[in-house]
DOLUM-478735 format. One record per atom (N, C-alpha, C, CB): residue in one letter; x, y, z. Coordinates in steps of 0.001 Angstrom, whole numbers, plus 500000, padded with zeros to 6 digits. Glycine has a CB too. Example, Ala and Ser with C-alpha at 12.3 -4.5 7.8 and 13.67 -1.06 7.14 Angstrom:
% residues 2
A513190494310507800;A512300495500507800;A513200496700507800;A511308495527509046;S512850497750507080;S513670498940507140;S512900500030507870;S514084499402505725;
This chain:
% residues 313
M500739498966499951;M499771499927500036;M500680501506500192;M498721499487501401;T500350502313499129;T501380503309499317;T500010504669499753;T502601503552497576;R500234505549501116;R499793506571501550;R499572507689500523;R500555506866502508;V498924507991499916;V498883509404498982;V498014510292499510;V498412509241497471;A498306511614499055;A496839512738499298;A496895513702498015;A496952513944500992;A495725513786497666;A495444514761496601;A494089515550496871;A495373514004495208;V494625516566496197;V493791517537496687;V493361518414495345;V494560518389497874;D491974518402495234;D491134519101493760;D490746520434494017;D489617518317493278;C491292521365493945;C491150522818493922;C490112523126492419;C492900523587493867;G488472523458492651;G487609523394491566;G487949525354491532;G485694522529491939;T486376525751491011;T486153526757490849;T485104527252491921;T485919526822489628;N484405526329492893;N483557526522493850;N484313525656494773;N482081526222493553;S484738524647494954;S484878523997496223;S486738523373495957;S483390522567496432;I487014522987497289;I488121522251497018;I488013521584498144;I489395522903496731;R488863520272497395;R488630518874498172;R490134518240498590;R487739517685497075;L489926517294499441;L490922516685499947;L490579514844499990;L491147517460501402;L491689513919499192;L491382512746499900;L492843511947500169;L490271511861499015;V492748511654501442;V493933510625502061;V493347509475501992;V494468510826503596;A494324508735501408;A494111506913501057;A495088506066500774;A493334506572499868;D495242505168501193;D495891503986500792;D495498503292499606;D495815503149501739;A496735503166499186;A496422502565497553;A496956501674497429;A496759503237496343;D496348500540496484;D497049499062496117;D496852499511494291;D495884497191496881;P497737499651493723;P497798499384492471;P497395497877491658;P499023499724492316;E498070497334492761;E498292495838492156;E496219495244492307;E499881494598493615;T495950495380493169;T494314494793493151;T493374495905492826;T493771494159494697;G493948497194492523;G492919498129492418;G492421499059493536;G491938497456492040;E492724498611494955;E491772499181495902;E492506500220496318;E491269498307497035;L491479500748496691;L491959502839497105;L491596502674498619;L490544504626496126;V491672502774499560;V490873502990501001;V490818504497501747;V491620501997502112;D489715504986501331;D489866506181502016;D489837506462503644;D488946506861501481;L490831507168503770;L491409507643505218;L490574508887505718;L493100508114505119;D490845509584505107;D490173511403505065;D489390511881503759;D491588512672505105;R488553511984503703;R487543512790502674;R486876514293503047;R486251511815502459;R487326515427502200;R486911515905502780;R486281516987501955;R487612516004503642;M485503517883501935;M485544519499500828;M484913520719501587;M484407519368499166;T485485521649501366;T485268522709501716;T484846523654500784;T486140523004502278;I483502525028500578;I483592525595499675;I484088526471499764;I482884525709499231;V484725527253498909;V485751528440498628;V485539529273498032;V486725528273498146;R484578529125496942;R483850529550495860;R485803530580495141;R481909530771496553;L486208529975494981;L487687530282494352;L487558530987493458;L488499529256493849;G486429530588492190;G485976531448490978;G485080532490491108;G485401530705490045;Q484855533025492471;Q483930534545492811;Q484474535712491778;Q484257535226494676;G483275535743491216;G483847537152490058;G484447537057488798;G484947537989490605;V485413535295488851;V486434535360487773;V486298535623486226;V486982534250487835;D484619535175486508;D483998535496484824;D483931536548484232;D482759535257484555;R483520537634485336;R483671538999484926;R484752539849484938;R482961539575485472;T485818539465486290;T486839540528485652;T488359539833485787;T486773542152486572;G488034538548485602;G489286537707484600;G490416537526485903;G490130538937482903;R490142538154487232;R490996537959488147;R490459537116489710;R491499539367488301;L491044536295490698;L490934535934491554;L491113536755492653;L491416535124491461;A489515536556493278;A489547538332494187;A489993537674495373;A487749539483494536;P490701538971496425;P491497538715497354;P490979537678498389;P491822539892497882;E489941538159498648;E488772536918499819;E488702535601499454;E486983537221499834;A488603535886497950;A488369534274497733;A490050533191497673;A487407534164495914;L490698534250497561;L492170533581497761;L491846533146499280;L493724534777497554;E492203533834500112;E492119533816501364;E491260532693501934;E491721535011501721;R490371532383501552;R489237530930501804;R490057530293501732;R487995530376500871;T490776530166500211;T491131528817499564;T492452528465500490;T491479528930497730;F493206529584500587;F494218529145501828;F493871529063503227;F495279530016501915;A493205529539503345;A492796528826505163;A492309527169504743;A490897529933506229;A491687527165504206;A491640525835503779;A492838524787503469;A490986525954502747;C493787525274502834;C495049524665502472;C495299524164503618;C496144525487501927;R495735525433504637;R496218525030505840;R495750523934506402;R496109525878506637;E494184523627506533;E493954523010507401;E493970521338506521;E492651523674508141;Y494333521005505434;Y494452520471504938;Y496241519769504613;Y493653521042504325;A496685520779505250;A498278520959505423;A498623519712506717;A498735522901506014;A497677520458507695;A497641519473509528;A497483518197509137;A496119519781510844;A495830517661507971;A495398516593508176;A496610515517507351;A493856516631507713;I497110516222506697;I498419515139505226;I499413514905506701;I499757516627503145;K499771515933506980;K500902515886508032;K500865514738509187;K500891517264508762;E499307514580509524;E498708514063510618;E498826512170510004;E496912514932510877;Y498337511971508705;Y498254510680508275;Y499416510180507943;Y497454510525507312;G500827511363507516;G502050510672507032;G501810510418505493;G502326509251507867;A501326511261504698;A501396510826503441;A502566510932502618;A500517511344502871;Q502842509947501862;Q504296509798501245;Q504330510256499992;Q504830508417501180;R502830510639499325;R502940511603498134;R501754512563498386;R502836510825496593;L502019513795497479;L500982514414497697;L500596515359496000;L501334515328499170;R499878515520495181;R499718516094494324;R498471517047494555;R499749515262493385;F498895518728493669;F497758519603494367;F497353519672492684;F498217521341495513;V496176519411492499;V495812520219490856;V494575520941491245;V495399519020489283;A494274521809489977;A493826523293490540;A493288523011488793;A495280524921491267;T491998523728488599;T490982523497487429;T490714524855487125;T489583522629487768;S489525525111486284;S488751526184485530;S489260527628486097;S487048525981485765;A488858527806487459;A488863529442487782;A490279529279487879;A487978530193489262;S491383528650488340;S492871529273487987;S493482528932487013;S493808529091488831;R492811527989485935;R493153528073484695;R492446529668483499;R492635526508484285;D491935530270484049;D491304531287483561;D491738533054484118;D489878530829483888;A492521532818485459;A492916533975486463;A493880534464485830;A493331533658487915;E493973536256485628;E495447537033484958;E496496536548486439;E495235539418484668;N495880536598487585;N496591536742488825;N496923535132489408;N495603537694489909;R496757534079488454;R497105532887489219;R498533532607489631;R496693531808488495;D499682533382489566;D500743533461489878;D500572533384491653;D501342534675489134;E499794534302491793;E499485534444493059;E498957533397494197;E498728535276492931;F498225532629493669;F497782531907493928;F498572530660493980;F496936532039493392;V499299530413493090;V500264529515493062;V501368529709494098;V500754529500491799;R501753530864494488;R502633530938495445;R502194531120497054;R503401531952495005;G500579531022497125;G500217530621498192;G499807529439498469;G499564531228498494;V499972528558497721;V499806526648497663;V501072526290498216;V499653525746495887;L502184526749497338;L503111525911497522;L503932526779498850;L503936525595496039;D504148527896499682;D504346528147500711;D503023527351501327;D504605529585500860;I502491527070501916;I501406526467502772;I501419524318502672;I499675527344501948;L501574523946501087;L501644522653501381;L502744522285500899;L500661521909500996;G504022523080500417;G505008522683499733;G505037521996498177;G505466521945500573;V503812521753497797;V503842521571496113;V503087522416495600;V503383520261495499;E503910523210494483;E503238523819493521;E501895523118492568;E504313524163492739;P500964524078492474;P499377523741492327;P499739523167490869;P498043525239492431;E499280522203490111;E499154522000488730;E498521522150488007;E499219521348488422;V498124523085487277;V497167524089486682;V496948523382485300;V497794525736486570;I495904522068485244;I495802521192484582;I494830521842483199;I495313520050485489;T495050520951482070;T493780521261481270;T493173520555481263;T493716521542480187;G491649521350480071;G490086520662480683;G490876518924480333;G488009521249479321;D491370518639479126;D491184517037478906;D491854516369479848;D491681516471477573;Q492694516870480568;Q493776516323481685;Q492753515397482727;Q494673517837482666;E492222517008483243;E490945516919484018;E489869515793483889;E490286518058483747;A489272515676482284;A488572515082482175;A489546513146482022;A487718515916481069;E490503513354481941;E491178511717482221;E491156511517483790;E493036511517481632;F491558512115484666;F491391511873485889;F489719511752486589;F492213512924486430;S488812512251486014;S487707512212486456;S487122510968485816;S487060513425486264;F487636510451484747;F487257509107483794;F487742507995484843;F488217508982482060;N488663508014485052;N489558507181485678;N489082507193486850;N490898507485485624;G489210508324487948;G488357507941489169;G487144507533489748;G488367508520489617;A486575507905488364;A484472507671488402;A484431506153488033;A483215508813486767;T485589505624486529;T484917504538486536;T485583503207486861;T484376504510485421;K486839503159487834;K487740502164487582;K486449500881488386;K489604502526488426;E485563501101489310;E484886499773489963;E483837499854489191;E484501499679491596;L483524500355488272;L482365499962487398;L482491499114486339;L481828500978486873;K483942499160485663;K484261498244484661;K484060497053484590;K485209498237484458;G483776496019485515;G482690494651485849;G481681494619485861;G482623494079486816;R480981495867485935;R479862495770486547;R478902494802484985;R479313497599487163;A478067493923485314;A477529493825483835;A476357494258483962;A477492492486483129;D475321495222484557;D474517495909484264;D474769497145483822;D473891495881485016;L475787497673483592;L476546499241483211;L477070498803482024;L477875499960484308;A476425499241480514;A476932499103479388;A477778500100479327;A476103499022478417;K478902499708478168;K479896500201477658;K479533501157476580;K480681499232477293;P480258501622475662;P481115502713476430;P480050503775477458;P481998503747475103;F480896504451478763;F480608505308479603;F480846506203478900;F481106505312480729;L479572507160479393;L480076509004479046;L479951509169480783;L478531510446477727;V481124509861480885;V481748510779482553;V481310512406482102;V484161510681482918;V480215512781483285;V480611514388482861;V480480514016484305;V479647515803481803;D481524515514484446;D481987516203485643;D481505517794485422;D483709516011485819;I480427517887486748;I479647519252486249;I480535519887487470;I477567519386486301;G481028520702487097;G482373521823488585;G481685523307488444;G484888522144487892;G482394524447488865;G481287525651489531;G481770526075488095;G481569526844491298;G483121525935487415;G483334526732486002;G483164525988484941;G484651527316485786;S483506525038484983;S483972524393483487;S482756522770483780;S486420523923483377;T482659522269482639;T481905520730482574;T482924519922481875;T480330520638481645;E483198518980482586;E483903517618481399;E483401516639481073;E484994516893481702;F483490516339479450;F483050515053479063;F483959514325478647;F482162515028478202;V483524513160479010;V484663511980478572;V483769510617478398;V486022511704479936;V484122510349477170;V483740509058476317;V484566508055476511;V483720509234474882;G484325506387476881;G485591505846476677;G485121504355477577;G487026506954477322;D485884503350477371;D485384501723477567;D486720501962478999;D485763500100475707;D487427501295478496;D488435500770479523;D489557501963479653;D489154499231478992;R489633502877478817;R490443504025478486;R489693505015477927;R491492503733477631;V490029506446478228;V489395507243476999;V489569507212475685;V489574508323477081;R488341507647474895;R488563507626473853;R488489509182473323;R487778506661473347;A487592509731473947;A487487511447473456;A487020511878474886;A486127511969471964;A487614513475474699;A487146514126476517;A487396515579475528;A488659513716478574;R486552516092476125;R486301517882476369;R485900518392476874;R485920518607475891;S486103519960477645;S485889520527478648;S485208521797478064;S487071520634479467;V484070522287478482;V483753523622477936;V482943524182479197;V482851523587476416;D483544526129479332;D482945526652480108;D481551526955480565;D483355527256479982;V481027525571480773;V479360525688481715;V479958525169483283;V477698524182480938;G479641525721483752;G479542525166485370;G478121525835485915;G481061525798486493;C478149525295487375;C477160525721487837;C477066527628488295;C477049524693488927;V478339527741489140;V479035529130489355;V478933529885488530;V480247529190489534;R479649529537487153;R479582530403485776;R478251530651484904;R480504529727484804;M477363529854485432;M476346529809484504;M475251530751485858;M475887527881483832;T475406530671487189;T474753531597487971;T475168532831487851;T474784531312489173;E476373533147487973;E477028534424487665;E476794535089486276;E478440534218487813;R476777534119485483;R476596535214483877;R474785535615483406;R477397533972482105;H474327534709484411;H473075534741484170;H471582535068485008;H473109533762483792;L472167534379486020;L471013535023487191;L471266536062488394;L470478533845488000;V472544536551488202;V472952537964489325;V472398538709488256;V474849538472489907;V471939539581489781;V471733541057488943;V472026542271490210;V469775541230488180;D472458543213490155;D473099544388491085;D474066543297492344;D471487545592492003;G474138542413491509;G475050541721492921;G474384540766493971;G475566542951493931;K473465540643493054;K472269539002493826;K471930538475493148;K470887538979494587;V471785537023493574;V470963536131492860;V469632536489492599;V470932535002493459;T469252536212491881;T467410536881491303;T466621535341492178;T466968536888488541;D465923535736492901;D465065534367493490;D463686534815493373;D465384533878495214;P462732533519492709;P463909532799491751;P464367533556490435;P463355531333491207;P464826532952489270;P465373533438488240;P463806533621487362;P466669532395487627;T464116534433486362;T463030534947485731;T462816533924484615;T463239536421485265;A461594534201483981;A461747532651482517;A462529533105481306;A459930532085481594;G462819534655481809;G464111534947480365;G465550534988480936;G463934536732479449;Q465568534492482275;Q466946534507482424;Q467181532541482601;Q467428535701483994;I466025532086482956;I466388530480482847;I466805530117481188;I464840529440483368;A465830531054480131;A465760530466478768;A467533530748478247;A464360531410477679;A467800532054478762;A469241532696478584;A470555531730479124;A469246534172479494;M469862530782479966;M470870529906480949;M470756528594480357;M470452529835482656;R470027528415479721;R469188527032478686;R470376527318477184;R466685527543478094;A470179528295476732;A470821528542475661;A471797528555475593;A470661529258475225;D472577529329476762;D474264529129476684;D474592527831476657;D475101529704477893;I473756526810477829;I474218525281477616;I474491524514476633;I473553524596477989;E473092525035475843;E473320523963474784;E474155524434473989;E472212523510474028;A474740525438473886;A475708525967472912;A476800525364473185;A475925527367472887;A477443524793474404;A478084524304474912;A478071522692474721;A477925524829475909;L476744522180475126;L476616521111474384;L477430520767472952;L475361521149474204;D476921521876472093;D477108521726470414;D478619521961470528;D476179523004469240;L479069522517471032;L480576522640471123;L481621521180471727;L480746523975472206;A480505520937472757;A481486519484473490;A481087518284472124;A480588518696475669;E480402518368471714;E479526517481470474;E480501517105469195;E478113518539469765;R481030518719469027;R481933518495467847;R483452517498467994;R482330520029467425;T483971517112469082;T484657516090469460;T484606515117470338;T485383516398469619;V483278514763471252;V483063514107472032;V481555513141471213;V483002515044473374;P481759511617471323;P480441511479470352;P479567511048471710;P480517510096468804;L478796512134472094;L478202512354473753;L477024510752473396;L476998514606474184;R476370510996472152;R475482510040471870;R475439508531471749;R475180510369471018;E476982507991471587;E477017506616471562;E477530506018472838;E477791506192470459;A477320507024474078;A477685506753475636;A476167505840475721;A477897508490476910;H476401504677476749;H475267503345476322;H475018503593478152;H476116501184475448;T476044504052479047;T475912504759480559;T476387505737480670;T476395504204481629;L475451507008481681;L475854508624481556;L476337508180483323;L474191510232481089;V477494508280483725;V477599508466485051;V478006510193485414;V478734507347485546;G477588510671486450;G477840511554486655;G478270512362488167;G477068511790486057;L479270513164487810;L480021513404489049;L479729515043489990;L481657513277488486;A480689515351490743;A480562516572491482;A479355516916492103;A480848517552490734;G479251518376492890;G478370518369493488;G477300518756493165;G478582518695494206;S476761519417492203;S475323518909491341;S474798518220491611;S475217518503490282;V475228517126490680;V475056515527490579;V474500515076491830;V476453514703490319;T475780514929492857;T475182514317494005;T474254515069495193;T476272513769494609;T473957516555494848;T472857517200495238;T471537516779494840;T472999518351494909;V471359516959493670;V470397516255493179;V470019514970493564;V470580516226492125;A471006514002493287;A470909512753494187;A470249512714495180;A471914512354494640;A470739513092496263;A470464513628497557;A468495514072497395;A471759515203497837;I468733514955496860;I467128515193496791;I466428514250496544;I466668516041495905;A466527513461495618;A465547512544494275;A465577511440495665;A466581511851492113;L466579511156496230;L466665510191497300;L466007510309498586;L467867510054497576;G465503511558498709;G464966512029499780;G465434512294501325;G464149511378499765;L466975512249501182;L467949512070502494;L467510512899503432;L469472512387502307;D467427512602504988;D467524513537506101;D469043514238506110;D467209512704507515;A469823514063505743;A471234514655505616;A472296514182504878;A471751514720506699;Y473140514469504168;Y474174514269503183;Y474234512709503503;Y475662515225503383;D474527511798502751;D474844510630503386;D476025509506501667;D472800509819504078;S477165510005501707;S477825509534500045;S477484508427500334;S479535509646499464;T477592507342501314;T477483505636501206;T475898505582500203;T477285504659503260;K474707505989500347;K473895506033499658;K473481506880498375;K473351506041500352;I474242507877498022;I474760508433496944;I475021507919495951;I475557508890497108;H476095507457496162;H477714506574495586;H476402505574494700;H479224505337497356;H476403505616493499;H476468504796492456;H474774504755492526;H477479503325492636;A473956505418493184;A472795505448493195;A472266505644491204;A472458506710494402;R471188505642491128;R470694505663489702;R469408506590489756;R470338504088489113;I469583507914489316;I468575508485489474;I467773508752487988;I468956509612490257;G466357508646487430;G465959508584486060;G465981510325486157;G464335507601485632;V465783510321484216;V465505511903483957;V464451512444484220;V465592512308482782;D463115511761484303;D461802512217484745;D462110513008486038;D460750510980484984;R462686512076487100;R463008512811488855;R464180514059488486;R463991511286490319;V464863513753487719;V465919515164487506;V465204516241486781;V467368514848486524;R464404516334485891;R463200517154485242;R462366518064486214;R462158516130484589;S462056516954486963;S461015517395488274;S461630518254489283;S460488516099489152;I463002517994490138;I464267518532490685;I464481519525490234;I465326517900490574;S465122519791488929;S465123521217488396;S464501522093488202;S465350521360487681;D463211521777487680;D462193522677487807;D461346523059489239;D461350522196486887;D461596522539490126;D461402522923491555;D462554524195492038;D461620521440492507;L463584523780491693;L464709524393492042;L464859525512491628;L465642523834491784;L464237525803490166;L464399526781489599;L463463528137489687;L464497526301488567;R462267527149490229;R460796527947490890;R461352528415492232;R459216526782491200;A461990527837492802;A462421528395494439;A462923529396494712;A463260527762495134;T462510529887496075;T463636531192496708;T465066530329497276;T462753532246498415;H465697531063497688;H466891530955498689;H466573530145499353;H467311531978499483;E465533530302500576;E464770529783501460;E464349528268501053;E463661530705501635;E463667528357500353;E463254527405500031;E464204525967499886;E462696527856499054;R465165526464498340;R466588525691498441;R467434525249499577;R467424526384497870;A467316525970500753;A468430525909501809;A467365524982502784;A469102527664502521;A465978524666502310;A465388524105503367;A465450522476502966;A463884524768503604;Y466059522251501912;Y466529520869501691;Y467650520208502520;Y466943520813500396;P466682519145503359;P467986518857504433;P469424518202503830;P467437517688505626;A469817517706502713;A471108517442502355;A471679518516501661;A471201516308501631;M471239519816501810;M472028520835500855;M473003521749501886;M470828521936499912;H474140521810500945;H475416522126501607;H474584523758501182;H477299521429500847;P475237524701502661;P475286525788502396;P475528526523501285;P475774526014502978;G477032526430500775;G477518526950500065;G477031526738498742;G478547526784500290;R475970525354498409;R475227525096496799;R474213525882496786;R474613523578496385;V473698526201497679;V472124526904497651;V471870527709496539;V471809527883498871;D472615528868496290;D472600529966495338;D472961529345493960;D473624531139495768;V473726527895493912;V474235527213492617;V473917526186492103;V475265526988492590;I472736525630493362;I472361524340492661;I471210524163491509;I471975523484493712;A470378525432491390;A469536525288490644;A470356525500489101;A468392526204491091;A471066525803488729;A472057526076487597;A472495524247487220;A473650527291488285;G473562524375488195;G473886522802488241;G473137521983487808;G474056522290489343;A471926521729488552;A470583521008488019;A470213520886486470;A469407521762488616;L470014522037486013;L469743522620484766;L470767522266483887;L469592524027484825;V472017521979483777;V473000521397483517;V473024520386482915;V473494521272484265;L472720519468483908;L472443517921484204;L471477517657483268;L471918517503485706;L470312518174483361;L469127518025482421;L469434517961481382;L468232518862482377;A469760519218481104;A469706519233479394;A471115518454478698;A469696521089478787;I471853518266479418;I472887516562478902;I471937515787479114;I474431515855479906;M471012515102479651;M470269513830479746;M469183514140478632;M469626513483481341;E468736515536478166;E467780515538477478;E468815514874476032;E466945517118477501;R469676515840475983;R470617516012474770;R470688514678473878;R472146516392475303;I471608513720475130;I471660512348474842;I470854510994474630;I472183512158475479;G469298511749475381;G468213510479475353;G468654509668476427;G468166509525473916;A469350510386477537;A469516509318478732;A468690508981479355;A470210509530479620;Q467993507758479702;Q467277507758481012;Q467196507669482266;Q466846507345481041;E468394507626482528;E468907507319483934;E470395507829483812;E468789505614484381;V470880508646484926;V472386509522485819;V472790508147486666;V471874511296487279;V474101507664486641;V474481506564487405;V475564507368488314;V475051505225486476;V474780507661489429;V475630508923490620;V477023508486490998;V474778509097492333;S478028509190490926;S479310508788491359;S480150509308492708;S480030509075490290;E480518509261493740;E480992509809494673;E482733510000494460;E480491509011495822;H483130509152493414;H484576508947492640;H484259509420491894;H485266507803492242;D485366510750491798;D485949511510490660;D487129511685489964;D485833512393490853;I487537513198490031;I488707513722489605;I489683513400490918;I488523515331489171;L488673513405491974;L489853513112493509;L490713511935493512;L489006512815495042;D489661510542493524;D490443509231492814;D491243508993491893;D489850508527492406;G490465509862490636;G491939509867489577;G493147510354490034;G491821510746488312;I493389511531490800;I494547512349491125;I495240511045491885;I494221513902492109;A494616510876492867;A495409509551493395;A495931508596492923;A494918508937493988;W495104507695492388;W495211506766491106;W497037507516490984;W493658507189489408;S496690508600490067;S498174508767489047;S499163509129490142;S498161510200487659;I499386508857491154;I500254509234492429;I501250507951493139;I499100509761493638;A499985506838492749;A499860505396493786;A501168504671493239;A498184504219493519;
């Protein structure tokens, strides 16, 4: 076994996995898996820069993660940064801060690399399932971007597009600095059009409709699953590999888009940091399912974080 630590820093959240990995058996045993909403991508779509307060929230989480990594004695650490830090003019400030705290330089990976990690993390334990037909389409709906990967035992095609729950919320649902509660029909239509254009772009390089099994990753998908399952609290063991039908996703998406902040926050499994962006994330998921004719989505709690861990095991 090799003890590894993986950090995935996205637009909305930063996550840590410390695990014991055995490459020979394919076993990955979690020791510590945690997530902190830091909203690193706050305002990036508008300003092109990482906000000082967003950087400080992220660095505070990094300090907590550094303590955990030291406590568990991880032998190897890899820090991967995704959409927001790819786009920002002042990303050097972010890189220096992470290096000072964790002792490693964050790798600002490409969308294609991000997609490959997500695919490997999500499908490693699905490949032997007789009830899930290949090829898989793995969809990772993040804060700033969404990754699409089609593959069997390995990646066949991948594409990252700039559509995520935070980016769509800030671009279409924020007026005078506040999220519209609930959004207007015009705002929803504009957001849906933006998502459809991104799907057109993804389909230029990824054969989305050839997939037989849709696998959905990240917080927007897992939160929709938690609502669909009627959970009293977020429970990753019940969410992992849950299968949610398209009609249920459509109903939840419609409800979230009609809801106020208070109504969205009232869902027992809703993380406070997702309240304002979950409606956009649910709409992205629905649009994907309708585009490819998927009758269900298989929800995975194993994603890019697990792929990063396997890359250094």
